[in-house]
C-alpha positions as CSV (number, residue, x, y, z in Angstrom):
1,M,-20.5,3.3,27.1
2,D,-18.3,1.8,24.3
3,E,-14.6,2.5,24.4
4,Q,-13.5,5.2,22.0
5,E,-11.8,3.7,18.9
6,V,-8.4,4.6,17.6
7,A,-7.3,5.1,14.0
8,L,-3.6,5.1,13.1
9,I,-2.6,6.4,9.6
10,V,1.0,5.7,8.6
11,G,2.6,7.6,5.7
12,A,0.2,10.5,6.4
13,G,0.0,13.6,4.1
14,N,-2.4,16.4,3.3
15,G,-4.4,14.5,0.7
16,L,-6.2,11.2,1.3
17,S,-4.7,10.9,4.8
18,A,-6.2,14.2,5.8
19,S,-9.6,13.1,4.6
20,L,-9.3,9.8,6.4
21,A,-8.4,11.7,9.6
22,R,-11.5,13.9,9.3
23,T,-13.8,11.0,8.5
24,F,-12.6,8.9,11.4
25,S,-12.6,11.9,13.8
26,D,-16.1,12.9,12.8
27,R,-17.2,9.4,13.8
28,G,-15.8,9.7,17.2
29,M,-12.4,8.1,16.8
30,K,-9.1,9.2,18.3
31,I,-6.5,9.9,15.5
32,A,-2.8,9.2,15.3
33,L,-0.9,10.4,12.2
34,A,2.6,9.1,11.5
35,A,5.1,10.3,8.8
36,R,8.7,11.0,8.3
37,N,8.0,14.7,8.3
38,T,5.1,15.8,10.6
39,E,5.4,19.5,10.1
40,K,3.2,19.3,7.1
41,L,0.4,17.7,9.3
42,T,0.0,20.5,11.8
43,D,-3.2,21.9,10.3
44,I,-5.0,18.6,10.1
45,A,-3.8,17.6,13.5
46,V,-5.4,20.8,15.0
47,E,-8.6,20.2,13.0
48,T,-9.0,16.6,14.1
49,D,-7.2,16.7,17.5
50,A,-4.8,14.1,16.2
51,K,-1.5,13.2,17.8
52,L,1.5,13.3,15.5
53,F,4.3,10.8,15.4
54,C,7.6,10.8,13.5
55,C,8.2,7.4,11.9
56,D,10.2,6.0,9.0
57,A,8.0,3.0,8.0
58,T,11.1,1.2,6.6
59,N,12.8,1.2,10.0
60,L,11.7,-1.8,12.3
61,E,12.7,-0.1,15.5
62,Q,10.8,3.1,14.6
63,V,7.7,1.2,13.6
64,N,7.7,-0.8,16.8
65,N,8.2,2.3,18.8
66,L,5.3,4.0,17.0
67,F,2.9,1.3,17.8
68,S,4.1,1.0,21.4
69,T,3.7,4.8,21.9
70,V,0.2,4.9,20.2
71,V,-1.0,2.1,22.5
72,T,0.3,4.0,25.6
73,E,-1.0,7.4,24.6
74,L,-4.2,6.6,22.8
75,G,-4.9,2.9,23.1
76,T,-4.7,-0.1,20.8
77,P,-5.6,0.9,17.2
78,N,-8.9,-0.4,15.9
79,V,-7.9,0.7,12.4
80,V,-4.5,1.0,10.8
81,V,-4.1,2.5,7.4
82,F,-0.8,2.2,5.4
83,N,-0.6,5.1,3.0
84,A,3.2,5.3,2.4
85,S,4.6,4.8,-1.1
86,A,7.3,6.0,-3.5
87,R,8.0,5.8,-7.2
88,V,10.9,6.3,-9.6
89,R,9.8,7.2,-13.1
90,G,12.0,6.5,-16.1
91,A,13.1,4.0,-18.7
92,I,14.0,0.6,-17.3
93,T,17.5,1.0,-18.8
94,E,18.1,4.3,-17.1
95,I,16.5,4.4,-13.6
96,N,18.9,4.3,-10.7
97,P,18.9,0.9,-8.9
98,D,19.6,2.5,-5.5
99,D,16.6,4.8,-5.9
100,V,14.5,1.8,-6.9
101,K,15.6,-0.1,-3.8
102,E,14.6,2.7,-1.6
103,A,11.2,3.1,-3.2
104,L,10.5,-0.7,-2.9
105,L,11.5,-0.5,0.8
106,I,9.0,2.2,1.4
107,T,6.1,0.8,-0.6
108,S,6.3,-2.9,0.1
109,Y,8.6,-3.5,3.0
110,G,7.2,-0.6,5.0
111,G,3.7,-2.1,4.4
112,F,4.9,-5.4,5.8
113,L,6.4,-3.8,8.9
114,V,3.3,-1.8,9.6
115,G,1.0,-4.7,8.8
116,Q,3.0,-7.1,11.0
117,A,3.0,-4.6,13.9
118,A,-0.8,-4.0,13.6
119,A,-1.5,-7.8,13.5
120,K,0.6,-8.4,16.6
121,L,-1.7,-6.1,18.5
122,M,-5.0,-7.1,16.9
123,V,-4.7,-10.9,16.9
124,P,-4.7,-11.2,20.7
125,K,-7.7,-8.9,20.9
126,N,-9.5,-10.8,18.1
127,R,-10.5,-7.6,16.3
128,G,-9.3,-4.8,14.1
129,T,-9.1,-3.5,10.5
130,I,-5.9,-3.1,8.5
131,C,-6.1,-1.2,5.2
132,F,-3.4,-0.9,2.6
133,T,-3.7,1.9,0.0
134,G,-2.9,0.5,-3.4
135,A,-3.0,2.0,-6.9
136,S,-3.7,1.3,-10.6
137,A,0.0,0.2,-10.7
138,G,-0.8,-2.7,-8.4
139,V,-3.0,-4.5,-10.9
140,K,-1.5,-3.2,-14.2
141,G,2.1,-2.3,-14.9
142,F,2.6,0.9,-16.9
143,P,5.6,1.8,-19.1
144,M,8.3,3.9,-17.5
145,S,6.9,2.9,-14.1
146,A,8.5,-0.4,-13.2
147,T,9.4,0.7,-9.7
148,F,5.9,1.7,-8.7
149,A,4.4,-1.5,-10.3
150,M,6.8,-3.7,-8.3
151,G,6.1,-1.9,-5.1
152,K,2.3,-1.8,-5.4
153,F,2.1,-5.4,-6.8
154,G,4.1,-6.5,-3.7
155,L,1.8,-4.5,-1.4
156,R,-1.2,-6.2,-3.0
157,G,0.3,-9.6,-2.5
158,L,0.9,-8.8,1.1
159,A,-2.7,-7.7,1.6
160,Q,-4.1,-10.8,0.0
161,S,-1.9,-13.1,2.0
162,M,-2.7,-11.3,5.3
163,A,-6.5,-11.3,4.5
164,R,-6.5,-15.1,3.9
165,E,-4.6,-15.6,7.1
166,L,-6.3,-13.1,9.4
167,H,-9.9,-12.9,8.3
168,P,-10.6,-16.2,10.1
169,Q,-9.2,-14.6,13.2
170,N,-11.6,-11.7,13.0
171,I,-9.0,-9.2,11.6
172,H,-10.3,-7.4,8.5
173,V,-7.5,-6.8,6.0
174,V,-8.3,-4.8,2.9
175,H,-6.4,-3.6,-0.2
176,V,-7.9,-0.4,-1.6
177,V,-7.0,0.1,-5.3
178,V,-7.1,3.9,-6.0
179,D,-7.5,3.8,-9.8
180,G,-7.0,7.4,-10.8
181,G,-5.7,10.7,-9.7
182,I,-6.9,12.1,-6.3
183,R,-8.1,15.7,-6.3
184,S,-6.0,18.1,-4.3
185,A,-5.9,21.9,-3.7
186,E,-3.0,22.0,-6.1
187,K,-5.0,20.2,-8.8
188,N,-7.9,22.6,-8.3
189,R,-5.5,25.5,-9.0
190,M,-4.1,23.8,-12.1
191,E,-7.4,23.1,-13.7
192,T,-8.6,25.0,-16.7
193,Q,-12.1,25.4,-18.1
194,E,-11.3,22.6,-20.6
195,D,-10.5,20.1,-17.8
196,D,-13.1,17.6,-16.8
197,P,-13.6,18.0,-13.0
198,D,-15.0,14.4,-12.9
199,K,-11.6,12.9,-13.8
200,W,-10.3,13.3,-10.2
201,L,-11.2,11.2,-7.3
202,D,-12.6,13.1,-4.3
203,P,-10.5,12.2,-1.3
204,D,-13.5,12.6,1.1
205,A,-15.4,10.1,-1.0
206,I,-12.5,7.7,-0.8
207,A,-12.3,8.1,2.9
208,S,-16.0,7.3,3.3
209,T,-15.2,4.0,1.5
210,Y,-12.5,3.2,4.1
211,W,-15.1,3.9,6.9
212,H,-17.5,1.6,5.2
213,L,-14.9,-1.1,5.0
214,H,-14.1,-0.7,8.7
215,T,-17.8,-1.1,9.6
216,Q,-18.6,-3.9,7.1
217,H,-20.4,-6.9,8.6
218,R,-17.9,-9.8,8.7
219,S,-20.4,-12.1,6.9
220,S,-19.6,-10.1,3.7
221,W,-16.0,-8.7,4.2
222,S,-14.2,-7.4,1.2
223,W,-10.5,-8.1,0.9
224,E,-10.1,-5.7,-2.1
225,I,-12.0,-2.9,-3.5
226,E,-11.3,-0.5,-6.4
227,V,-12.3,3.2,-6.4
228,R,-12.2,5.2,-9.6
229,P,-13.9,8.2,-11.1
230,W,-16.9,7.2,-13.2
231,V,-15.2,8.5,-16.3
232,E,-12.1,6.5,-15.7
233,N,-11.3,3.7,-18.3
234,F,-10.8,0.2,-17.1
């Protein structure tokens, strides 16, 4: 019997991360969810039998402790997903530099720490999947959103570099560009009859793409993929 696989989702919340947890759990994987605040994850943890871990992805010691504990309690992760991000909206002449620095640490530096920790475990085993959740801002910078653009462009560069380095070592690294807004319970409540329900990405559909990426045959690995509603403009 094959060993049960382990999925670790860092920067977990109740949107896409919850859908990822359900998707991976439904396919027989053990689930680890990590976030600064784990209280919000209680329901999805019960639903997927996930273990919860408090972790600040910008803190090297906490990230290393997270991976060490997950290995001890669940096993070496077969899939690691980095979902953490932060943004500071506002005019370039007005946004607070300290807030920008903190956001960049979360979105880019946190991705580096998590990606490095995952690679250190996966390379010796010669297997594994590392996914970075990107956004429209990682391929096109929008006005009033310099911080998010910097963070997501940095994350995309990290993913591309890691893919070129680690694919030949049988570690699948993928950058997933989520090009559009993700449907949530809150958005469902906010919608009116005039709203187009097709404008939101279904988080369960996105999660199925992550599963496909994890199970892709290595003869045709993707390093980047964009997901967007069919009505979204390019």
